[in-house]
N, C-alpha and C positions, 0 to 999 in steps of 0.2 A: 914462508912464515914471516919473514922480515917485512915484506911489503904490507901484510895485514896489520902489523904492529904500528907502522907509520901512519896507516889510515886511521887507526884508533886514536893515536896521539894527535893527529891533525883535527879529528872530530872533537876531542876534548879541548884543544886549544881554541877551536872555533866556538864551542859552547861557552868557554870562559870569556872570550872576546865579546860575544853577544851579551852575556851577563854584565860585563863591565860597561858595555855600551848602553844597556838599559839603565844602569845606575847613573851613568853620565847624563842621560836624557832626563831622568827623574830629578837629579840635582839641578840641572839647568831650569827645569820647570819650577822647582821650588825657588830658585834664585829669582826668576822672572816674577813669580808671585810676590815675593818680598819686595822687589823693586816697584811693582804696581801699587802695593799697599803703601809704601813710603811716599810715592808720588801722590797718592790720594790724600794721605795725612798732610803733606805739604800744601796741597791745593786747598784742603779744608782750613788749614791755618791761615793761608793767604786770604781766603774768603772772609774769615772772622776778622782779620786785620782791616780789610777793606770796609766791612760793615761798621766796625768801631770808628774808623776814620770818617766815614760818611756820617755817622751819628754825631761825632764831635762837630763837624762842619754844619750839620743841620741844627744842632743845639745853638751854635753861635749865631746862625741866621735868626733863630727865634729870640735869642737874647737881644740882638741888635734891633729887632723890630717888634718887641714885646707889645707895644701899644697897638700896633696893627693886628697882631695875633689876638689880643684880648677883645678888641672891637669886632674882629671877624668872628670869633667864637660866639660872642653875645648876639651876633646878627645886627649890629648897629650900622647906621649909615656910614659909608666910607667914600672917599674920593676915588676916582678911577685908578689912580696910582696905588692907593691902598688896596683896592680890590685886586689889582694885578699882583701886588706883593702877597696878599693873603692867599690867592690862588696858587702862587708859587710855593708858599709855605705849606699849604694843604697837600700839594703834590709831593713835597719832600716828606711830610708826615706819613702820607700813604705809602710812598716807596720804602721808607724806613720800616713801616709795619710789614709790608710785603717781604722785604729781605729778612726781617726777623722771623717771619712765618716760614719762609723757605729754609732758612738756616736751622730752625727748630725741626722742621720735617726731615731734614737730612742729618740730624744729630750733630750739627756743627756748633750750635749754641744749646746750652741746657735750658731750654724753654719748652713749655707745652704749646704746640701750635694753636690749640683751641683757646688758650689764654690770650694769645696775640690777637686772634680774630675777635674775641670778646672785648678786649680793651679798645680796639679800633672801632668796633660796632657801637660800644657804649658811648664813645665820644661823639660819634655821628648822631646817635639817638638823643643824647642829653644836651648838646650844644646846638642851638638853632642855626647859627652861622655855618657850622660844619655840616649840618644836615642839608642846608640849602646848597652849599658849594659841592657837597658830596653827590647830590642828585644831579646838579648841573654837570659836574665832571663825568659822572657815569654816563649821562646822555651824550656828552661831547665825545667821550672816549669809546663809546659803543662801536662805532664803525671801525676804528683802528684796532680795537680788541678782537674783532672778528678774525684778524690775521695775526694776532699776537700769540704769546705763549699760552698753552693750555693751563699751566699752573696759575697764570694771571687770572684766567676765568674762574678757576677753582677758588682762589682767594676772594675775588669780588663776590662770587656767589655765596661763599661761606659768610662773608661780612654782612651782606644784605639779608641773608636768612636769619642771622643773629639779630639784626636790627628789627626785623619783623617780630621775632620772639620778644624782644625788649619792649616793643610797642604794646604787647599784651601784658607783660609782666609789670611794666612801669608806664601806664598810659599818660601820666602827667609828670614827666621827669623834671627834677629840679637840678640846678647846676650852680656851680661856683666857678667863675671864669679863671680863677688862679689855678684850677686843676685841669683846665682844658689841655688835651694832648697827653695826659698822663695815663 
């Protein structure tokens, strides 16, 4: 009878050890989940900081070259150097809009992604220089975008779909160059 009691005790100990082991595994999984979430939050914060730093740098570029930006938005004649500056500024404007859109889609920034698309599309629609360089850029970048990020395609397609809508809504857009890029 003694040997039966030891068998029962070892089964109970084994059951308790398995139960403790399961709790340990569950605790480890919860801990890993918390760590993953913290890493995600840190990454989102770092992305937001990078976005704001790029925004500040981009704003400074516009401030330093406001005459080129205004001429470019209005579609005025520019020197080859000014055209290159304007193209660079347009690219920065587009990238800033794209990053704002991506950040809004991933809830990093409290923006509506559709509002970002609308603002960028409205600028392209209303400002002849932005429309011209936007079309030129789109054609130039088309080959490279075939191999780019899918989200880049989504953004460009959303912008140009909105531009098409704006052409119907506002067939004769008016503009004031001091608001170009806003």
